[in-house]
C-alpha positions as CSV (number, residue, x, y, z in Angstrom):
1,M,0.3,0.1,0.0
2,R,1.0,3.3,-1.2
3,A,1.0,6.8,0.8
4,L,1.9,10.2,-0.2
5,Y,4.0,12.4,1.7
6,S,1.4,14.7,2.3
7,P,0.9,17.3,5.2
8,L,-3.0,16.5,4.8
9,A,-2.6,12.8,5.9
10,L,-0.4,14.0,8.7
11,I,-2.7,16.3,9.9
12,I,-5.7,14.2,9.6
13,S,-3.7,11.8,11.4
14,G,-2.8,13.7,14.5
15,F,-6.3,15.1,14.2
16,L,-7.9,11.7,14.9
17,T,-5.5,10.9,17.6
18,G,-6.5,13.8,19.3
19,L,-10.1,13.7,19.1
20,A,-9.6,9.9,20.7
21,Q,-8.8,12.3,23.8
22,Q,-11.5,14.3,24.0
23,P,-14.8,13.2,26.1
24,L,-17.0,12.0,22.5
25,E,-16.2,8.0,23.5
26,L,-14.1,7.9,20.7
27,G,-11.0,6.0,22.1
28,W,-11.1,3.4,19.3
29,L,-9.8,5.9,16.8
30,A,-6.4,5.8,18.7
31,W,-6.1,2.0,17.4
32,F,-5.7,3.2,13.6
33,S,-5.1,7.1,13.6
34,L,-1.0,6.5,14.0
35,L,-1.7,4.7,10.0
36,P,-1.1,7.8,8.1
37,L,2.2,8.4,10.4
38,L,3.7,5.3,9.9
39,F,2.9,5.0,5.8
40,V,4.6,8.6,5.9
41,F,7.8,7.6,7.9
42,H,7.7,4.1,5.3
43,R,8.0,6.6,2.4
44,I,10.2,9.5,3.2
45,E,14.0,9.4,3.8
46,T,15.9,12.7,4.8
47,F,16.1,13.7,8.1
48,K,14.5,16.9,7.0
49,H,11.5,15.2,6.0
50,F,10.9,13.3,9.4
51,L,11.6,16.9,11.4
52,I,8.7,17.8,8.9
53,T,6.4,15.2,9.9
54,G,7.1,15.4,13.5
55,F,6.3,19.2,13.6
56,I,3.3,18.9,11.5
57,W,1.7,15.8,13.3
58,G,2.6,17.3,16.6
59,C,0.8,20.6,15.9
60,A,-2.3,18.8,14.4
61,Y,-2.4,16.5,17.4
62,F,-1.7,18.8,20.6
63,L,-3.9,21.6,19.0
64,T,-6.7,19.6,18.8
65,V,-6.1,18.0,22.4
66,I,-5.7,21.6,24.3
67,F,-7.5,24.2,21.9
68,W,-9.1,24.8,25.4
69,L,-6.1,27.0,26.5
70,A,-7.0,29.8,24.6
71,S,-10.2,30.2,27.0
72,N,-9.0,30.3,30.3
73,L,-10.8,32.7,32.3
74,G,-7.5,33.9,34.1
75,T,-6.1,36.1,31.4
76,T,-7.2,37.7,28.0
77,F,-8.1,35.8,24.8
78,T,-4.8,37.6,23.2
79,F,-2.3,36.0,25.9
80,G,-4.8,32.7,25.8
81,V,-4.2,32.4,22.3
82,I,-0.4,33.0,22.6
83,S,-0.1,30.4,25.5
84,L,-2.0,28.0,23.3
85,I,0.3,28.5,20.1
86,L,3.6,28.3,22.6
87,A,2.4,25.2,24.2
88,V,1.6,23.2,20.8
89,L,4.9,24.7,19.8
90,F,6.7,23.4,22.9
91,C,5.0,20.1,23.3
92,S,5.3,19.3,19.2
93,L,9.1,19.4,20.0
94,N,8.6,15.7,21.3
95,I,6.9,14.4,18.4
96,V,9.7,16.2,16.5
97,L,12.1,14.3,18.5
98,L,10.1,10.7,18.5
99,C,10.9,11.2,14.8
100,F,14.2,12.3,14.5
101,L,14.9,8.9,16.7
102,T,12.7,6.9,14.4
103,K,15.0,8.0,11.5
104,L,17.8,6.8,13.3
105,V,16.5,3.3,13.6
106,K,15.1,3.0,10.4
107,D,18.3,3.5,8.6
108,K,19.7,0.6,10.3
109,Y,16.8,-1.6,10.5
110,E,14.9,-0.7,7.2
111,N,12.8,-3.5,7.2
112,S,11.7,-3.9,10.8
113,W,11.9,-0.3,12.3
114,F,8.3,0.2,12.9
115,W,8.4,-2.7,15.6
116,L,10.7,-0.3,17.5
117,F,8.3,2.2,17.5
118,P,5.9,1.3,20.0
119,F,9.3,1.6,22.2
120,I,10.6,4.8,20.8
121,W,7.2,6.6,21.5
122,T,6.5,5.0,24.9
123,S,10.3,6.3,25.8
124,V,10.0,9.9,24.5
125,E,6.3,10.1,26.2
126,Y,8.1,9.1,29.5
127,V,10.9,11.4,29.5
128,R,8.4,13.9,28.0
129,N,6.4,13.5,31.4
130,L,9.1,14.0,33.6
131,D,9.1,17.7,32.6
132,I,6.4,19.5,34.2
133,L,6.2,22.3,31.8
134,S,5.0,20.0,29.4
135,G,1.8,19.1,31.4
136,G,2.7,15.4,32.6
137,P,0.7,13.2,31.0
138,W,-2.3,15.2,30.5
139,T,-2.0,14.3,26.5
140,S,-0.8,10.7,26.9
141,L,-1.9,8.4,24.4
142,A,-3.2,6.0,27.5
143,N,-5.6,8.4,28.3
144,T,-7.7,7.8,24.8
145,Q,-8.7,4.2,26.5
146,L,-10.6,5.3,29.3
147,D,-13.4,4.7,28.0
148,F,-12.4,1.0,27.9
149,L,-12.2,0.3,32.0
150,T,-11.1,-3.2,31.3
151,L,-8.0,-2.5,29.5
152,A,-7.3,-0.1,31.9
153,Q,-6.9,-2.1,34.6
154,N,-3.4,-3.3,33.2
155,A,-2.3,-0.1,34.6
156,E,-1.9,-1.6,38.0
157,I,1.1,-3.1,36.7
158,T,2.6,-1.0,33.9
159,G,1.3,2.3,34.6
160,V,-0.5,4.5,32.1
161,Y,2.8,3.4,30.0
162,G,1.8,0.2,29.3
163,I,-1.2,1.3,27.8
164,T,0.4,3.9,25.4
165,F,2.6,1.0,24.2
166,W,-0.6,-1.1,23.5
167,V,-2.1,1.5,21.4
168,V,0.9,2.2,19.1
169,C,1.5,-1.8,19.2
170,I,-2.1,-2.3,17.6
171,N,-1.3,0.4,14.9
172,V,1.9,-1.5,13.8
173,L,0.2,-4.3,13.8
174,I,-2.5,-3.1,11.3
175,F,0.3,-1.1,9.6
176,N,2.5,-4.8,9.1
177,Y,-0.5,-6.5,8.0
178,L,-1.1,-3.6,5.3
179,I,2.3,-3.8,3.6
180,R,2.7,-7.9,4.1
181,P,-0.8,-9.3,4.2
182,F,0.2,-12.6,5.6
183,P,-2.0,-15.0,7.6
184,E,0.1,-15.1,10.5
185,H,0.5,-11.3,10.8
186,Y,-3.4,-11.0,11.1
187,T,-3.5,-13.7,13.7
188,A,-0.7,-11.9,15.7
189,G,-2.7,-8.9,15.7
190,I,-5.6,-10.4,17.0
191,I,-3.7,-12.3,19.9
192,V,-2.1,-8.7,20.7
193,F,-5.3,-6.9,20.9
194,I,-7.3,-9.4,22.9
195,F,-4.4,-9.9,25.5
196,P,-4.4,-6.8,27.7
197,W,-8.4,-7.4,27.8
198,I,-8.1,-10.7,29.1
199,T,-5.3,-10.0,31.5
200,G,-7.3,-6.6,32.4
201,L,-10.4,-9.1,33.5
202,W,-7.8,-11.1,35.4
203,L,-6.2,-8.0,37.4
204,T,-9.6,-6.5,38.4
205,P,-9.8,-6.8,42.3
206,D,-12.3,-7.7,44.9
207,Y,-10.4,-6.6,47.8
208,T,-12.8,-5.0,49.5
209,D,-15.9,-7.4,49.7
210,N,-14.3,-8.5,53.2
211,I,-13.7,-5.7,54.9
212,E,-15.5,-4.9,58.4
213,D,-17.8,-2.4,58.9
214,D,-15.6,-0.1,61.6
215,S,-12.8,0.6,58.9
216,K,-15.4,2.4,56.3
217,L,-15.3,5.9,56.2
218,S,-18.6,8.1,55.4
219,V,-17.7,10.9,53.2
220,S,-19.6,13.7,51.3
221,I,-18.3,15.9,48.7
222,V,-19.5,19.6,48.1
223,Q,-19.7,21.5,44.7
224,P,-20.3,24.8,45.3
225,N,-20.2,26.3,42.0
226,I,-18.9,29.5,42.2
227,H,-17.9,31.4,39.3
228,Q,-14.1,32.4,38.9
229,K,-15.0,35.9,38.2
230,Q,-16.8,35.8,41.4
231,K,-15.1,33.9,43.6
232,W,-12.5,36.4,44.2
233,K,-14.6,39.6,44.5
234,P,-13.9,41.9,47.7
235,G,-16.8,41.2,50.0
236,L,-17.9,38.1,48.9
237,A,-16.3,35.8,51.1
238,S,-19.1,35.4,53.6
239,K,-21.4,34.5,50.5
240,H,-19.1,32.2,49.3
241,L,-18.8,30.4,52.8
242,Q,-22.5,30.2,53.3
243,I,-22.8,28.2,50.0
244,L,-20.7,25.8,51.4
245,I,-21.8,25.1,54.7
246,D,-25.6,25.3,53.5
247,E,-24.4,22.3,51.2
248,S,-22.4,20.6,53.9
249,R,-25.5,21.0,56.4
250,P,-27.3,17.8,55.3
251,A,-23.9,15.7,55.6
252,I,-23.5,17.4,59.1
253,E,-26.7,16.7,60.2
254,D,-26.2,12.8,59.2
255,S,-23.1,13.0,61.1
256,I,-20.7,12.3,58.1
257,E,-17.4,11.4,58.8
258,L,-15.7,13.5,56.1
259,I,-16.6,16.6,54.4
260,I,-14.2,17.7,51.2
261,W,-14.3,21.4,49.9
262,P,-12.7,21.9,46.5
263,E,-9.5,24.0,46.0
264,T,-9.3,27.3,47.5
265,S,-12.9,27.0,48.1
266,T,-13.0,30.1,50.2
267,S,-11.0,33.7,49.2
268,A,-10.2,34.4,53.2
269,Y,-7.1,33.2,54.7
270,L,-8.8,31.1,57.2
271,L,-5.6,30.6,59.2
272,Q,-4.4,33.8,59.6
273,G,-6.1,36.5,60.5
274,N,-9.6,35.3,59.9
275,D,-10.5,33.7,63.2
276,F,-14.2,34.5,62.6
277,F,-14.7,32.6,59.0
278,L,-12.4,29.5,61.0
279,K,-14.4,29.4,64.2
280,W,-17.9,29.5,61.8
281,I,-16.9,27.1,60.1
282,Q,-15.7,24.5,63.1
283,S,-19.0,25.8,64.6
284,E,-21.1,24.2,62.1
285,L,-18.9,21.0,62.0
286,S,-20.1,18.9,65.0
287,R,-18.8,15.5,64.7
288,S,-17.7,15.8,61.1
289,N,-13.9,16.4,59.7
290,L,-13.4,18.8,57.2
291,I,-10.6,18.8,54.5
292,A,-10.5,22.0,52.3
293,G,-8.5,23.8,50.3
294,I,-7.2,26.9,51.3
295,T,-4.7,30.0,50.6
296,F,-2.0,30.0,52.9
297,Y,1.1,32.5,53.7
298,S,4.1,32.1,56.0
299,D,6.0,34.9,57.4
300,D,9.6,33.1,58.2
301,G,11.7,36.1,57.2
302,E,10.1,36.4,53.6
303,R,6.2,36.1,53.0
304,K,5.7,33.2,51.3
305,Y,2.2,32.4,49.7
306,Y,1.2,28.4,49.2
307,N,-2.1,26.6,47.6
308,S,-2.5,24.4,50.5
309,A,-5.2,22.3,51.8
310,A,-6.3,22.0,55.7
311,H,-8.1,19.2,57.8
312,I,-10.2,20.7,60.1
313,E,-12.3,19.5,63.3
314,K,-14.3,21.0,65.9
315,D,-11.8,22.2,68.0
316,T,-8.7,22.1,66.2
317,V,-6.8,22.6,63.0
318,N,-5.0,19.0,62.3
319,S,-2.6,19.3,59.6
320,V,-2.1,21.4,56.2
321,Y,-0.4,20.3,53.0
322,H,0.9,22.6,50.7
323,K,1.0,22.1,46.9
324,L,4.3,19.8,46.0
325,R,3.8,20.7,42.1
326,L,2.6,24.3,40.6
327,V,0.9,24.9,37.4
328,P,3.5,26.4,35.0
329,V,2.7,30.3,34.7
330,G,-0.8,29.7,36.1
331,E,0.7,29.1,39.8
332,Y,4.4,30.6,38.9
333,I,6.7,31.7,36.8
334,P,8.6,28.8,35.5
335,F,12.7,29.3,36.9
336,S,11.9,32.2,39.3
337,N,13.3,30.0,41.8
338,Y,16.7,30.3,40.3
339,F,16.2,33.9,38.9
340,P,13.7,35.9,41.5
341,S,13.1,38.7,39.3
342,L,11.0,36.7,37.1
343,S,8.4,36.4,39.5
344,N,7.6,40.3,38.6
345,I,6.2,39.4,35.5
346,D,2.6,39.8,35.9
347,L,0.6,37.6,33.5
348,G,-2.1,37.0,35.6
349,Q,-0.9,34.1,37.4
350,G,-0.3,33.6,41.0
351,N,3.2,33.2,42.6
352,F,2.9,30.6,44.8
353,S,5.7,28.5,46.4
354,S,6.1,25.0,46.1
355,G,5.4,22.7,49.3
356,T,8.0,20.3,50.7
357,E,6.2,17.7,52.6
358,Y,4.0,14.5,51.9
359,V,1.3,15.2,54.6
360,I,-1.1,12.4,55.3
361,M,-4.1,13.5,57.0
362,E,-5.7,10.6,59.3
363,V,-9.6,10.7,59.6
364,N,-11.0,8.4,62.1
365,G,-8.0,6.5,61.7
366,V,-8.1,6.5,57.5
367,K,-5.1,8.1,56.3
368,C,-5.9,10.7,53.2
369,A,-3.4,11.5,51.0
370,V,-4.5,15.2,50.1
371,M,-3.4,16.5,46.5
372,I,-4.5,19.5,44.9
373,C,-5.8,20.1,41.2
374,F,-2.9,19.6,38.3
375,E,-1.0,16.6,40.7
376,S,-3.8,14.6,39.9
377,T,-2.4,14.0,36.4
378,M,1.0,12.9,38.0
379,P,1.2,9.3,38.8
380,Y,4.5,9.2,40.9
381,L,2.8,11.8,43.0
382,S,-0.1,9.7,44.3
383,R,2.3,6.4,44.1
384,E,4.8,8.5,46.6
385,F,1.7,9.1,48.7
386,V,0.5,5.5,48.9
387,N,4.1,4.3,49.6
388,R,3.8,6.4,52.6
389,G,0.9,5.0,53.6
390,A,-2.3,6.5,52.2
391,E,-5.5,4.4,52.2
392,L,-7.5,7.0,50.2
393,L,-6.6,9.5,47.5
394,I,-8.6,13.1,47.5
395,F,-8.1,15.5,44.8
396,L,-9.2,19.3,45.4
397,V,-9.7,21.1,42.0
398,N,-11.1,24.5,41.0
399,D,-11.0,24.0,37.0
400,G,-13.2,27.2,37.1
401,W,-10.7,29.0,34.6
402,Y,-12.8,26.6,32.2
403,E,-16.7,27.1,31.7
404,N,-17.4,24.5,29.1
405,P,-15.9,21.1,28.0
406,P,-13.3,19.6,27.1
407,Q,-10.6,20.6,30.0
408,P,-12.8,19.8,32.9
409,Q,-13.7,16.0,31.2
410,Q,-10.0,15.5,30.3
411,H,-8.5,16.5,33.7
412,A,-11.2,14.5,35.8
413,K,-10.8,11.4,33.8
414,Q,-7.2,10.8,34.9
415,V,-8.2,10.1,38.4
416,V,-9.8,6.6,37.1
417,Y,-5.8,5.9,36.5
418,R,-4.8,7.0,39.9
419,A,-7.4,4.6,41.2
420,I,-6.4,2.0,39.2
421,E,-2.5,2.0,39.5
422,N,-2.1,1.8,43.2
423,R,-6.0,0.4,44.1
424,R,-6.8,3.0,46.3
425,P,-10.3,5.1,46.0
426,V,-10.5,8.3,44.8
427,L,-12.6,11.5,45.9
428,R,-12.4,14.4,43.7
429,G,-13.8,17.7,45.0
430,T,-14.2,20.7,42.6
431,N,-15.9,24.3,42.6
432,T,-17.4,24.0,39.1
433,G,-17.1,20.8,38.4
434,I,-16.6,17.5,37.5
435,S,-16.6,16.4,41.3
436,L,-16.2,12.4,41.6
437,I,-16.1,9.1,43.6
438,V,-14.1,6.4,42.2
439,D,-13.5,3.1,43.7
440,E,-10.4,1.2,43.4
441,R,-11.4,-0.3,40.2
442,G,-11.7,2.5,38.4
443,N,-15.6,2.6,38.8
444,I,-17.2,6.0,39.1
445,S,-19.9,5.7,41.5
446,H,-21.0,9.3,42.3
447,K,-20.8,12.4,39.9
448,I,-21.9,15.8,40.1
449,P,-21.8,17.5,36.7
450,L,-20.1,20.4,35.2
451,N,-21.1,23.8,36.3
452,E,-23.7,22.3,39.1
453,R,-23.8,23.1,42.7
454,G,-24.7,20.2,45.0
455,A,-23.1,17.4,47.2
456,V,-22.6,13.9,47.1
457,Q,-22.2,11.1,50.0
458,S,-20.9,7.8,50.0
459,V,-19.3,5.1,52.1
460,I,-15.6,4.4,51.4
461,K,-13.5,1.5,52.3
462,P,-10.1,2.4,52.7
463,V,-7.6,-0.1,50.9
464,N,-4.0,-0.9,52.0
465,Y,-3.1,-3.3,49.0
466,S,0.2,-2.6,47.3
467,T,0.1,-3.4,43.7
468,F,3.0,-4.2,41.4
469,Y,2.9,-0.2,40.3
470,T,3.0,0.8,43.7
471,R,6.2,-0.8,44.5
472,H,8.0,-0.6,41.2
473,G,6.8,2.6,39.7
474,D,7.5,3.5,36.2
475,I,9.9,0.4,35.4
476,F,8.0,-0.7,32.4
477,A,8.6,3.1,30.6
478,Q,12.0,2.4,31.9
479,L,12.6,-0.7,30.3
480,N,11.5,0.8,26.9
481,V,13.7,3.7,27.8
482,L,16.7,1.2,28.0
483,I,15.7,-1.0,24.9
484,S,15.4,2.1,22.8
485,I,18.7,3.3,24.1
486,I,20.3,0.0,22.6
487,F,19.1,0.2,19.1
488,I,19.3,3.8,18.8
489,L,23.2,3.8,20.1
490,S,23.6,0.6,17.8
491,S,22.2,2.9,14.9
492,I,24.6,5.7,15.8
493,I,27.7,3.2,15.8
494,K,27.0,2.1,12.2
495,R,26.7,5.6,11.2
496,K,30.0,6.6,12.2
């Protein structure tokens, strides 16, 4: 089968792969959407064409996935568009690198280079995700497959990178069959396609059926749905706090053990100079615990501001967590730790400092890991909390910066992988949505839709089982990196 070296083919491939990322239940598109890219690789020869191919495909893909960056309410439309363009160009460099490495191996393994493509893709994706500036695994190919929960169970072993590897493998197997349509190639494709669905069924857990009732935790998530433009207006802190308390009152009256409020749930500094607000909250709590997103500052010589979470009870504040991984440009200017003058740049961002401690908040004997917003996209962070004893993962999120799909949906669905990777229940509490309760199998049991006010209640069964992924992390991705390095080095040595 012939394929022209056509920018249109690359744009279609990138667009279809990006479309599979959207909340449209089109994840199956990713099973074949890389074929035009592979056929272009098959036809072209020069480094120049490989680099151009990567740039075109990358721009089409990332623009399709993260086009919503331009609609951020926290900045002007002009700067939003500029941010989108810069993000797309920056992220596309990863695909350019991928194409460069593919060219190297193709030069030596002319007739079998495509079998190395899944290893190279997975390696580049893993290394890219180590760089927080690229948004972490937000655009990982694995996220296209969250419509298929049985398949996603394999993340307990391989993390998200095993799912990415499988998606690329399916494309390669189809490509191999199309250029060499032998029966054995068709059979191999079917076997590889089916295999992770079988292992996914085997991996789906059944740990919690015998957990004693006294180890369960009753929870409630409150979604206040306060518009971002109203949230920080002076004089409205009392009104917004009243909304949170009103929505929490049924849970308090039912003696729910843990109530969740979202990221920066109130504009007041509850723990610094606002005793009135803190005492108001505590006077309402009765026997309930509250974990709430708060703003916080410290005055240890130099005032530092943090995006934080606090565990509040009727008569005390038990612990405070400061967000460890901040959003680049949104919460800090990159490299401002090394060049403090960069903090003076005003792009409408916050100037927060990063926390340094993995704080475990214990609620009625249940150890809770509390993370904030962007941190839900980072597998290693949840894994580290679980290795430190967390039995329940809690994510406090705002997402009010984006009023419409698909950003809230893209962000929300990633916690399903966090639940599966570590086999921990997940509570996701947001300001404007989408709030979720997810069990350790990745099933969403409760949901508050986007742009709706409300609360949900449930009973959580804490889990302390240690998965392969929890113990060993991204060893699958690291093996891909090792294999890729071996073959790339062998290709370079040949060229010399």
